[in-house]
PQR file with spaces between the fields and no chain letter, atoms N, CA, C, O and H, PARSE charges and radii, in Angstrom:
ATOM       1  N    MET     1      53.592  -12.427   44.935 -0.4000 1.5000
ATOM       2  CA   MET     1      54.542  -11.632   44.143 -0.0000 2.0000
ATOM       3  C    MET     1      54.803  -12.201   42.744  0.5500 1.7000
ATOM       4  O    MET     1      55.545  -11.617   41.955 -0.5500 1.4000
ATOM       5  N    ALA     2      54.193  -13.327   42.456 -0.4000 1.5000
ATOM       6  CA   ALA     2      54.426  -13.938   41.132 -0.0000 2.0000
ATOM       7  C    ALA     2      53.868  -13.074   40.025  0.5500 1.7000
ATOM       8  O    ALA     2      54.480  -13.010   38.959 -0.5500 1.4000
ATOM       9  H    ALA     2      53.590  -13.802   43.098  0.4000 1.0000
ATOM      10  N    GLY     3      52.733  -12.400   40.211 -0.4000 1.5000
ATOM      11  CA   GLY     3      52.228  -11.535   39.181 -0.0000 2.0000
ATOM      12  C    GLY     3      52.706  -10.112   39.240  0.5500 1.7000
ATOM      13  O    GLY     3      52.360   -9.308   38.375 -0.5500 1.4000
ATOM      14  H    GLY     3      52.235  -12.452   41.077  0.4000 1.0000
ATOM      15  N    LYS     4      53.470   -9.787   40.211 -0.4000 1.5000
ATOM      16  CA   LYS     4      53.900   -8.365   40.394 -0.0000 2.0000
ATOM      17  C    LYS     4      55.044   -8.083   39.361  0.5500 1.7000
ATOM      18  O    LYS     4      55.936   -8.906   39.159 -0.5500 1.4000
ATOM      19  H    LYS     4      53.752  -10.440   40.914  0.4000 1.0000
ATOM      20  N    ARG     5      54.974   -6.952   38.761 -0.4000 1.5000
ATOM      21  CA   ARG     5      55.966   -6.504   37.828 -0.0000 2.0000
ATOM      22  C    ARG     5      57.046   -5.697   38.606  0.5500 1.7000
ATOM      23  O    ARG     5      56.723   -4.688   39.233 -0.5500 1.4000
ATOM      24  H    ARG     5      54.249   -6.284   38.925  0.4000 1.0000
ATOM      25  N    LEU     6      58.320   -6.140   38.563 -0.4000 1.5000
ATOM      26  CA   LEU     6      59.322   -5.531   39.356 -0.0000 2.0000
ATOM      27  C    LEU     6      59.990   -4.413   38.638  0.5500 1.7000
ATOM      28  O    LEU     6      60.590   -3.583   39.322 -0.5500 1.4000
ATOM      29  H    LEU     6      58.582   -6.959   38.054  0.4000 1.0000
ATOM      30  N    GLY     7      59.962   -4.285   37.315 -0.4000 1.5000
ATOM      31  CA   GLY     7      60.638   -3.265   36.571 -0.0000 2.0000
ATOM      32  C    GLY     7      61.007   -3.744   35.257  0.5500 1.7000
ATOM      33  O    GLY     7      60.818   -4.917   34.935 -0.5500 1.4000
ATOM      34  H    GLY     7      59.475   -4.959   36.760  0.4000 1.0000
ATOM      35  N    GLU     8      61.546   -2.852   34.451 -0.4000 1.5000
ATOM      36  CA   GLU     8      62.019   -3.262   33.124 -0.0000 2.0000
ATOM      37  C    GLU     8      63.356   -2.661   32.856  0.5500 1.7000
ATOM      38  O    GLU     8      63.731   -1.678   33.497 -0.5500 1.4000
ATOM      39  H    GLU     8      61.700   -1.899   34.712  0.4000 1.0000
ATOM      40  N    ILE     9      64.105   -3.225   31.914 -0.4000 1.5000
ATOM      41  CA   ILE     9      65.371   -2.719   31.495 -0.0000 2.0000
ATOM      42  C    ILE     9      65.341   -2.169   30.063  0.5500 1.7000
ATOM      43  O    ILE     9      64.967   -2.876   29.128 -0.5500 1.4000
ATOM      44  H    ILE     9      63.801   -4.023   31.393  0.4000 1.0000
ATOM      45  N    ARG    10      65.732   -0.925   29.905 -0.4000 1.5000
ATOM      46  CA   ARG    10      65.728   -0.347   28.535 -0.0000 2.0000
ATOM      47  C    ARG    10      67.165    0.174   28.285  0.5500 1.7000
ATOM      48  O    ARG    10      67.788    0.832   29.118 -0.5500 1.4000
ATOM      49  H    ARG    10      66.036   -0.350   30.665  0.4000 1.0000
ATOM      50  N    ILE    11      67.655   -0.194   27.015 -0.4000 1.5000
ATOM      51  CA   ILE    11      68.982    0.278   26.635 -0.0000 2.0000
ATOM      52  C    ILE    11      68.822    1.096   25.431  0.5500 1.7000
ATOM      53  O    ILE    11      68.303    0.650   24.407 -0.5500 1.4000
ATOM      54  H    ILE    11      67.149   -0.729   26.339  0.4000 1.0000
ATOM      55  N    ASN    12      69.310    2.411   25.560 -0.4000 1.5000
ATOM      56  CA   ASN    12      69.351    3.272   24.418 -0.0000 2.0000
ATOM      57  C    ASN    12      70.836    3.460   24.040  0.5500 1.7000
ATOM      58  O    ASN    12      71.724    2.838   24.623 -0.5500 1.4000
ATOM      59  H    ASN    12      69.731    2.773   26.391  0.4000 1.0000
ATOM      60  N    LYS    13      71.075    4.334   23.049 -0.4000 1.5000
ATOM      61  CA   LYS    13      72.435    4.516   22.535 -0.0000 2.0000
ATOM      62  C    LYS    13      73.386    5.036   23.650  0.5500 1.7000
ATOM      63  O    LYS    13      74.581    4.742   23.628 -0.5500 1.4000
ATOM      64  H    LYS    13      70.353    4.840   22.575  0.4000 1.0000
ATOM      65  N    ARG    14      72.867    5.780   24.584 -0.4000 1.5000
ATOM      66  CA   ARG    14      73.771    6.493   25.542 -0.0000 2.0000
ATOM      67  C    ARG    14      73.353    6.155   26.952  0.5500 1.7000
ATOM      68  O    ARG    14      74.165    6.384   27.848 -0.5500 1.4000
ATOM      69  H    ARG    14      71.896    6.019   24.602  0.4000 1.0000
ATOM      70  N    THR    15      72.162    5.630   27.254 -0.4000 1.5000
ATOM      71  CA   THR    15      71.756    5.348   28.622 -0.0000 2.0000
ATOM      72  C    THR    15      71.165    3.862   28.774  0.5500 1.7000
ATOM      73  O    THR    15      70.734    3.192   27.835 -0.5500 1.4000
ATOM      74  H    THR    15      71.502    5.444   26.526  0.4000 1.0000
ATOM      75  N    VAL    16      71.212    3.501   29.993 -0.4000 1.5000
ATOM      76  CA   VAL    16      70.559    2.208   30.387 -0.0000 2.0000
ATOM      77  C    VAL    16      69.570    2.576   31.530  0.5500 1.7000
ATOM      78  O    VAL    16      69.964    3.195   32.518 -0.5500 1.4000
ATOM      79  H    VAL    16      71.562    4.045   30.755  0.4000 1.0000
ATOM      80  N    GLN    17      68.327    2.198   31.383 -0.4000 1.5000
ATOM      81  CA   GLN    17      67.293    2.470   32.357 -0.0000 2.0000
ATOM      82  C    GLN    17      66.919    1.107   32.935  0.5500 1.7000
ATOM      83  O    GLN    17      66.499    0.180   32.241 -0.5500 1.4000
ATOM      84  H    GLN    17      68.007    1.695   30.581  0.4000 1.0000
ATOM      85  N    ILE    18      67.096    1.054   34.218 -0.4000 1.5000
ATOM      86  CA   ILE    18      66.643   -0.153   34.987 -0.0000 2.0000
ATOM      87  C    ILE    18      65.612    0.283   36.023  0.5500 1.7000
ATOM      88  O    ILE    18      65.941    0.935   37.013 -0.5500 1.4000
ATOM      89  H    ILE    18      67.437    1.806   34.782  0.4000 1.0000
ATOM      90  N    GLY    19      64.421   -0.071   35.788 -0.4000 1.5000
ATOM      91  CA   GLY    19      63.321    0.433   36.635 -0.0000 2.0000
ATOM      92  C    GLY    19      63.218    1.953   36.495  0.5500 1.7000
ATOM      93  O    GLY    19      63.011    2.470   35.397 -0.5500 1.4000
ATOM      94  H    GLY    19      64.153   -0.601   34.983  0.4000 1.0000
ATOM      95  N    HIS    20      63.366    2.674   37.637 -0.4000 1.5000
ATOM      96  CA   HIS    20      63.294    4.150   37.510 -0.0000 2.0000
ATOM      97  C    HIS    20      64.629    4.742   37.565  0.5500 1.7000
ATOM      98  O    HIS    20      64.737    5.968   37.541 -0.5500 1.4000
ATOM      99  H    HIS    20      63.535    2.254   38.529  0.4000 1.0000
ATOM     100  N    GLN    21      65.752    3.916   37.642 -0.4000 1.5000
ATOM     101  CA   GLN    21      67.067    4.528   37.600 -0.0000 2.0000
ATOM     102  C    GLN    21      67.598    4.550   36.216  0.5500 1.7000
ATOM     103  O    GLN    21      67.447    3.592   35.457 -0.5500 1.4000
ATOM     104  H    GLN    21      65.664    2.920   37.661  0.4000 1.0000
ATOM     105  N    VAL    22      68.232    5.659   35.879 -0.4000 1.5000
ATOM     106  CA   VAL    22      68.884    5.764   34.532 -0.0000 2.0000
ATOM     107  C    VAL    22      70.430    6.043   34.709  0.5500 1.7000
ATOM     108  O    VAL    22      70.875    6.937   35.429 -0.5500 1.4000
ATOM     109  H    VAL    22      68.355    6.437   36.496  0.4000 1.0000
ATOM     110  N    TYR    23      71.185    5.173   33.967 -0.4000 1.5000
ATOM     111  CA   TYR    23      72.640    5.233   34.042 -0.0000 2.0000
ATOM     112  C    TYR    23      73.204    5.554   32.663  0.5500 1.7000
ATOM     113  O    TYR    23      72.827    4.943   31.663 -0.5500 1.4000
ATOM     114  H    TYR    23      70.824    4.447   33.382  0.4000 1.0000
ATOM     115  N    PRO    24      74.169    6.582   32.625 -0.5600 1.5000
ATOM     116  CA   PRO    24      74.826    6.830   31.352  0.2800 2.0000
ATOM     117  C    PRO    24      75.722    5.636   30.988  0.5500 1.7000
ATOM     118  O    PRO    24      76.372    5.096   31.883 -0.5500 1.4000
ATOM     119  N    LEU    25      75.790    5.206   29.745 -0.4000 1.5000
ATOM     120  CA   LEU    25      76.673    4.059   29.442 -0.0000 2.0000
ATOM     121  C    LEU    25      78.089    4.413   29.525  0.5500 1.7000
ATOM     122  O    LEU    25      78.924    3.530   29.720 -0.5500 1.4000
ATOM     123  H    LEU    25      75.263    5.645   29.018  0.4000 1.0000
ATOM     124  N    ALA    26      78.450    5.750   29.380 -0.4000 1.5000
ATOM     125  CA   ALA    26      79.820    6.169   29.535 -0.0000 2.0000
ATOM     126  C    ALA    26      80.325    5.985   30.961  0.5500 1.7000
ATOM     127  O    ALA    26      81.545    5.937   31.115 -0.5500 1.4000
ATOM     128  H    ALA    26      77.771    6.468   29.222  0.4000 1.0000
ATOM     129  N    ASN    27      79.542    5.878   32.000 -0.4000 1.5000
ATOM     130  CA   ASN    27      80.004    5.693   33.391 -0.0000 2.0000
ATOM     131  C    ASN    27      79.972    4.234   33.769  0.5500 1.7000
ATOM     132  O    ASN    27      80.391    3.900   34.877 -0.5500 1.4000
ATOM     133  H    ASN    27      78.550    5.918   31.875  0.4000 1.0000
ATOM     134  N    ILE    28      79.510    3.357   32.932 -0.4000 1.5000
ATOM     135  CA   ILE    28      79.466    1.941   33.346 -0.0000 2.0000
ATOM     136  C    ILE    28      80.829    1.330   32.905  0.5500 1.7000
ATOM     137  O    ILE    28      81.196    1.296   31.731 -0.5500 1.4000
ATOM     138  H    ILE    28      79.170    3.628   32.031  0.4000 1.0000
ATOM     139  N    SER    29      81.561    0.838   33.983 -0.4000 1.5000
ATOM     140  CA   SER    29      82.920    0.269   33.693 -0.0000 2.0000
ATOM     141  C    SER    29      82.864   -1.226   33.717  0.5500 1.7000
ATOM     142  O    SER    29      83.696   -1.854   33.061 -0.5500 1.4000
ATOM     143  H    SER    29      81.264    0.865   34.937  0.4000 1.0000
ATOM     144  N    ARG    30      81.927   -1.867   34.438 -0.4000 1.5000
ATOM     145  CA   ARG    30      81.937   -3.307   34.475 -0.0000 2.0000
ATOM     146  C    ARG    30      80.493   -3.817   34.680  0.5500 1.7000
ATOM     147  O    ARG    30      79.684   -3.120   35.293 -0.5500 1.4000
ATOM     148  H    ARG    30      81.251   -1.357   34.970  0.4000 1.0000
ATOM     149  N    VAL    31      80.172   -4.982   34.193 -0.4000 1.5000
ATOM     150  CA   VAL    31      78.849   -5.563   34.322 -0.0000 2.0000
ATOM     151  C    VAL    31      79.065   -7.022   34.751  0.5500 1.7000
ATOM     152  O    VAL    31      79.925   -7.721   34.215 -0.5500 1.4000
ATOM     153  H    VAL    31      80.829   -5.548   33.695  0.4000 1.0000
ATOM     154  N    GLN    32      78.251   -7.469   35.745 -0.4000 1.5000
ATOM     155  CA   GLN    32      78.320   -8.813   36.195 -0.0000 2.0000
ATOM     156  C    GLN    32      76.994   -9.487   36.147  0.5500 1.7000
ATOM     157  O    GLN    32      75.968   -8.849   36.385 -0.5500 1.4000
ATOM     158  H    GLN    32      77.552   -6.902   36.180  0.4000 1.0000
ATOM     159  N    SER    33      76.978  -10.716   35.857 -0.4000 1.5000
ATOM     160  CA   SER    33      75.671  -11.407   35.917 -0.0000 2.0000
ATOM     161  C    SER    33      75.425  -12.033   37.294  0.5500 1.7000
ATOM     162  O    SER    33      76.365  -12.410   37.994 -0.5500 1.4000
ATOM     163  H    SER    33      77.811  -11.234   35.664  0.4000 1.0000
ATOM     164  N    GLY    34      74.197  -12.131   37.654 -0.4000 1.5000
ATOM     165  CA   GLY    34      73.877  -12.746   38.962 -0.0000 2.0000
ATOM     166  C    GLY    34      72.577  -13.481   38.867  0.5500 1.7000
ATOM     167  O    GLY    34      71.863  -13.396   37.867 -0.5500 1.4000
ATOM     168  H    GLY    34      73.433  -11.825   37.086  0.4000 1.0000
ATOM     169  N    ARG    35      72.283  -14.184   39.883 -0.4000 1.5000
ATOM     170  CA   ARG    35      71.058  -14.992   39.918 -0.0000 2.0000
ATOM     171  C    ARG    35      70.110  -14.326   40.913  0.5500 1.7000
ATOM     172  O    ARG    35      70.488  -13.981   42.032 -0.5500 1.4000
ATOM     173  H    ARG    35      72.862  -14.254   40.695  0.4000 1.0000
ATOM     174  N    LEU    36      68.853  -14.156   40.461 -0.4000 1.5000
ATOM     175  CA   LEU    36      67.811  -13.574   41.334 -0.0000 2.0000
ATOM     176  C    LEU    36      67.032  -14.768   41.881  0.5500 1.7000
ATOM     177  O    LEU    36      66.453  -15.534   41.110 -0.5500 1.4000
ATOM     178  H    LEU    36      68.546  -14.437   39.551  0.4000 1.0000
ATOM     179  N    THR    37      67.012  -14.931   43.209 -0.4000 1.5000
ATOM     180  CA   THR    37      66.259  -16.008   43.824 -0.0000 2.0000
ATOM     181  C    THR    37      65.225  -15.467   44.734  0.5500 1.7000
ATOM     182  O    THR    37      65.367  -14.386   45.305 -0.5500 1.4000
ATOM     183  H    THR    37      67.482  -14.308   43.834  0.4000 1.0000
ATOM     184  N    ARG    38      64.170  -16.232   44.868 -0.4000 1.5000
ATOM     185  CA   ARG    38      63.124  -15.844   45.794 -0.0000 2.0000
ATOM     186  C    ARG    38      63.427  -16.365   47.192  0.5500 1.7000
ATOM     187  O    ARG    38      64.056  -17.410   47.360 -0.5500 1.4000
ATOM     188  H    ARG    38      64.054  -17.110   44.404  0.4000 1.0000
ATOM     189  N    GLY    39      62.968  -15.617   48.194 -0.4000 1.5000
ATOM     190  CA   GLY    39      63.140  -16.116   49.562 -0.0000 2.0000
ATOM     191  C    GLY    39      62.424  -17.358   49.896  0.5500 1.7000
ATOM     192  O    GLY    39      61.543  -17.767   49.139 -0.5500 1.4000
ATOM     193  H    GLY    39      62.457  -14.768   48.058  0.4000 1.0000
ATOM     194  N    ARG    40      62.736  -17.990   50.975 -0.4000 1.5000
ATOM     195  CA   ARG    40      62.124  -19.209   51.411 -0.0000 2.0000
ATOM     196  C    ARG    40      60.884  -18.907   52.180  0.5500 1.7000
ATOM     197  O    ARG    40      60.892  -19.063   53.401 -0.5500 1.4000
ATOM     198  H    ARG    40      63.452  -17.658   51.590  0.4000 1.0000
ATOM     199  N    THR    41      59.841  -18.497   51.573 -0.4000 1.5000
ATOM     200  CA   THR    41      58.651  -18.094   52.324 -0.0000 2.0000
ATOM     201  C    THR    41      57.964  -19.270   52.985  0.5500 1.7000
ATOM     202  O    THR    41      57.300  -19.114   54.010 -0.5500 1.4000
ATOM     203  H    THR    41      59.834  -18.371   50.581  0.4000 1.0000
ATOM     204  N    GLY    42      58.123  -20.457   52.394 -0.4000 1.5000
ATOM     205  CA   GLY    42      57.428  -21.680   52.901 -0.0000 2.0000
ATOM     206  C    GLY    42      58.125  -22.026   54.262  0.5500 1.7000
ATOM     207  O    GLY    42      57.447  -22.382   55.226 -0.5500 1.4000
ATOM     208  H    GLY    42      58.662  -20.583   51.562  0.4000 1.0000
ATOM     209  N    ALA    43      59.488  -21.916   54.326 -0.4000 1.5000
ATOM     210  CA   ALA    43      60.163  -22.252   55.528 -0.0000 2.0000
ATOM     211  C    ALA    43      59.908  -21.223   56.611  0.5500 1.7000
ATOM     212  O    ALA    43      59.818  -21.572   57.789 -0.5500 1.4000
ATOM     213  H    ALA    43      60.038  -21.627   53.543  0.4000 1.0000
ATOM     214  N    GLN    44      59.792  -19.991   56.240 -0.4000 1.5000
ATOM     215  CA   GLN    44      59.496  -18.912   57.210 -0.0000 2.0000
ATOM     216  C    GLN    44      58.074  -19.085   57.725  0.5500 1.7000
ATOM     217  O    GLN    44      57.819  -18.849   58.906 -0.5500 1.4000
ATOM     218  H    GLN    44      59.864  -19.708   55.283  0.4000 1.0000
ATOM     219  N    LEU    45      57.130  -19.498   56.854 -0.4000 1.5000
ATOM     220  CA   LEU    45      55.804  -19.710   57.292 -0.0000 2.0000
ATOM     221  C    LEU    45      55.720  -20.922   58.249  0.5500 1.7000
ATOM     222  O    LEU    45      54.954  -20.886   59.212 -0.5500 1.4000
ATOM     223  H    LEU    45      57.337  -19.689   55.895  0.4000 1.0000
ATOM     224  N    ALA    46      56.502  -21.994   57.992 -0.4000 1.5000
ATOM     225  CA   ALA    46      56.557  -23.142   58.889 -0.0000 2.0000
ATOM     226  C    ALA    46      56.979  -22.810   60.219  0.5500 1.7000
ATOM     227  O    ALA    46      56.383  -23.246   61.204 -0.5500 1.4000
ATOM     228  H    ALA    46      57.124  -22.022   57.210  0.4000 1.0000
ATOM     229  N    ARG    47      58.067  -21.994   60.301 -0.4000 1.5000
ATOM     230  CA   ARG    47      58.649  -21.565   61.595 -0.0000 2.0000
ATOM     231  C    ARG    47      57.550  -20.720   62.413  0.5500 1.7000
ATOM     232  O    ARG    47      57.346  -20.882   63.616 -0.5500 1.4000
ATOM     233  H    ARG    47      58.552  -21.640   59.501  0.4000 1.0000
ATOM     234  N    PHE    48      56.894  -19.829   61.628 -0.4000 1.5000
ATOM     235  CA   PHE    48      55.932  -18.974   62.280 -0.0000 2.0000
ATOM     236  C    PHE    48      54.780  -19.866   62.829  0.5500 1.7000
ATOM     237  O    PHE    48      54.330  -19.608   63.945 -0.5500 1.4000
ATOM     238  H    PHE    48      57.060  -19.697   60.651  0.4000 1.0000
ATOM     239  N    VAL    49      54.322  -20.820   62.162 -0.4000 1.5000
ATOM     240  CA   VAL    49      53.258  -21.729   62.613 -0.0000 2.0000
ATOM     241  C    VAL    49      53.727  -22.526   63.858  0.5500 1.7000
ATOM     242  O    VAL    49      52.958  -22.702   64.803 -0.5500 1.4000
ATOM     243  H    VAL    49      54.688  -21.030   61.255  0.4000 1.0000
ATOM     244  N    VAL    50      54.941  -22.987   63.855 -0.4000 1.5000
ATOM     245  CA   VAL    50      55.512  -23.731   65.038 -0.0000 2.0000
ATOM     246  C    VAL    50      55.559  -22.755   66.223  0.5500 1.7000
ATOM     247  O    VAL    50      55.194  -23.111   67.344 -0.5500 1.4000
ATOM     248  H    VAL    50      55.566  -22.845   63.087  0.4000 1.0000
ATOM     249  N    PHE    51      56.015  -21.518   65.961 -0.4000 1.5000
ATOM     250  CA   PHE    51      56.034  -20.493   67.009 -0.0000 2.0000
ATOM     251  C    PHE    51      54.683  -20.248   67.607  0.5500 1.7000
ATOM     252  O    PHE    51      54.552  -20.140   68.827 -0.5500 1.4000
ATOM     253  H    PHE    51      56.312  -21.229   65.050  0.4000 1.0000
ATOM     254  N    LEU    52      53.637  -20.155   66.742 -0.4000 1.5000
ATOM     255  CA   LEU    52      52.233  -19.897   67.251 -0.0000 2.0000
ATOM     256  C    LEU    52      51.743  -21.120   68.044  0.5500 1.7000
ATOM     257  O    LEU    52      51.031  -20.949   69.033 -0.5500 1.4000
ATOM     258  H    LEU    52      53.743  -20.243   65.752  0.4000 1.0000
ATOM     259  N    ILE    53      52.090  -22.304   67.655 -0.4000 1.5000
ATOM     260  CA   ILE    53      51.665  -23.484   68.420 -0.0000 2.0000
ATOM     261  C    ILE    53      52.322  -23.503   69.740  0.5500 1.7000
ATOM     262  O    ILE    53      51.675  -23.824   70.737 -0.5500 1.4000
ATOM     263  H    ILE    53      52.668  -22.443   66.851  0.4000 1.0000
ATOM     264  N    LEU    54      53.663  -23.155   69.812 -0.4000 1.5000
ATOM     265  CA   LEU    54      54.317  -23.102   71.126 -0.0000 2.0000
ATOM     266  C    LEU    54      53.706  -22.091   72.076  0.5500 1.7000
ATOM     267  O    LEU    54      53.540  -22.377   73.262 -0.5500 1.4000
ATOM     268  H    LEU    54      54.189  -22.894   69.002  0.4000 1.0000
ATOM     269  N    VAL    55      53.351  -20.848   71.545 -0.4000 1.5000
ATOM     270  CA   VAL    55      52.759  -19.820   72.322 -0.0000 2.0000
ATOM     271  C    VAL    55      51.430  -20.338   72.811  0.5500 1.7000
ATOM     272  O    VAL    55      51.113  -20.137   73.983 -0.5500 1.4000
ATOM     273  H    VAL    55      53.486  -20.615   70.582  0.4000 1.0000
ATOM     274  N    ALA    56      50.650  -20.977   72.009 -0.4000 1.5000
ATOM     275  CA   ALA    56      49.321  -21.482   72.452 -0.0000 2.0000
ATOM     276  C    ALA    56      49.497  -22.534   73.536  0.5500 1.7000
ATOM     277  O    ALA    56      48.718  -22.533   74.489 -0.5500 1.4000
ATOM     278  H    ALA    56      50.907  -21.140   71.057  0.4000 1.0000
ATOM     279  N    VAL    57      50.441  -23.402   73.453 -0.4000 1.5000
ATOM     280  CA   VAL    57      50.717  -24.436   74.454 -0.0000 2.0000
ATOM     281  C    VAL    57      51.117  -23.750   75.749  0.5500 1.7000
ATOM     282  O    VAL    57      50.561  -24.072   76.798 -0.5500 1.4000
ATOM     283  H    VAL    57      51.074  -23.403   72.679  0.4000 1.0000
ATOM     284  N    LEU    58      52.038  -22.839   75.717 -0.4000 1.5000
ATOM     285  CA   LEU    58      52.576  -22.205   76.918 -0.0000 2.0000
ATOM     286  C    LEU    58      51.393  -21.418   77.543  0.5500 1.7000
ATOM     287  O    LEU    58      51.250  -21.423   78.766 -0.5500 1.4000
ATOM     288  H    LEU    58      52.490  -22.578   74.864  0.4000 1.0000
ATOM     289  N    THR    59      50.568  -20.762   76.755 -0.4000 1.5000
ATOM     290  CA   THR    59      49.446  -19.938   77.273 -0.0000 2.0000
ATOM     291  C    THR    59      48.452  -20.919   77.967  0.5500 1.7000
ATOM     292  O    THR    59      47.924  -20.640   79.043 -0.5500 1.4000
ATOM     293  H    THR    59      50.684  -20.758   75.762  0.4000 1.0000
ATOM     294  N    GLY    60      48.231  -22.054   77.311 -0.4000 1.5000
ATOM     295  CA   GLY    60      47.349  -23.064   77.967 -0.0000 2.0000
ATOM     296  C    GLY    60      47.871  -23.612   79.295  0.5500 1.7000
ATOM     297  O    GLY    60      47.093  -23.819   80.226 -0.5500 1.4000
ATOM     298  H    GLY    60      48.660  -22.281   76.437  0.4000 1.0000
ATOM     299  N    LEU    61      49.158  -23.844   79.388 -0.4000 1.5000
ATOM     300  CA   LEU    61      49.781  -24.261   80.587 -0.0000 2.0000
ATOM     301  C    LEU    61      49.672  -23.247   81.722  0.5500 1.7000
ATOM     302  O    LEU    61      49.431  -23.595   82.878 -0.5500 1.4000
ATOM     303  H    LEU    61      49.790  -23.676   78.631  0.4000 1.0000
ATOM     304  N    VAL    62      49.862  -21.954   81.342 -0.4000 1.5000
ATOM     305  CA   VAL    62      49.708  -20.943   82.337 -0.0000 2.0000
ATOM     306  C    VAL    62      48.342  -20.832   82.842  0.5500 1.7000
ATOM     307  O    VAL    62      48.138  -20.663   84.044 -0.5500 1.4000
ATOM     308  H    VAL    62      50.058  -21.672   80.402  0.4000 1.0000
ATOM     309  N    LEU    63      47.352  -20.922   81.951 -0.4000 1.5000
ATOM     310  CA   LEU    63      45.880  -20.772   82.393 -0.0000 2.0000
ATOM     311  C    LEU    63      45.512  -21.960   83.239  0.5500 1.7000
ATOM     312  O    LEU    63      44.769  -21.804   84.208 -0.5500 1.4000
ATOM     313  H    LEU    63      47.518  -21.059   80.974  0.4000 1.0000
ATOM     314  N    VAL    64      46.004  -23.162   82.912 -0.4000 1.5000
ATOM     315  CA   VAL    64      45.658  -24.381   83.749 -0.0000 2.0000
ATOM     316  C    VAL    64      46.145  -24.295   85.131  0.5500 1.7000
ATOM     317  O    VAL    64      45.441  -24.649   86.077 -0.5500 1.4000
ATOM     318  H    VAL    64      46.607  -23.289   82.124  0.4000 1.0000
ATOM     319  N    ARG    65      47.434  -23.793   85.280 -0.4000 1.5000
ATOM     320  CA   ARG    65      48.016  -23.644   86.588 -0.0000 2.0000
ATOM     321  C    ARG    65      47.424  -22.491   87.513  0.5500 1.7000
ATOM     322  O    ARG    65      47.528  -22.480   88.740 -0.5500 1.4000
ATOM     323  H    ARG    65      48.005  -23.505   84.511  0.4000 1.0000
ATOM     324  N    ALA    66      46.790  -21.526   86.747 -0.4000 1.5000
ATOM     325  CA   ALA    66      46.298  -20.315   87.479 -0.0000 2.0000
ATOM     326  C    ALA    66      45.042  -20.661   88.289  0.5500 1.7000
ATOM     327  O    ALA    66      44.484  -19.795   88.963 -0.5500 1.4000
ATOM     328  H    ALA    66      46.705  -21.535   85.751  0.4000 1.0000
């Protein structure tokens, strides 16, 4: 996702365009700043790998006992 373009912000005299959405400036009553963070894909991947290892071990145990 590092190279993926998420959208752009354009400000005209009467409108603000964020991505595909257009907002009239007359209707905007408040603006807040925020922080955009990326998800923890490394942690999710590690949990998935541990899950796969557990499934493989349990499958091996079931096959040995059969």
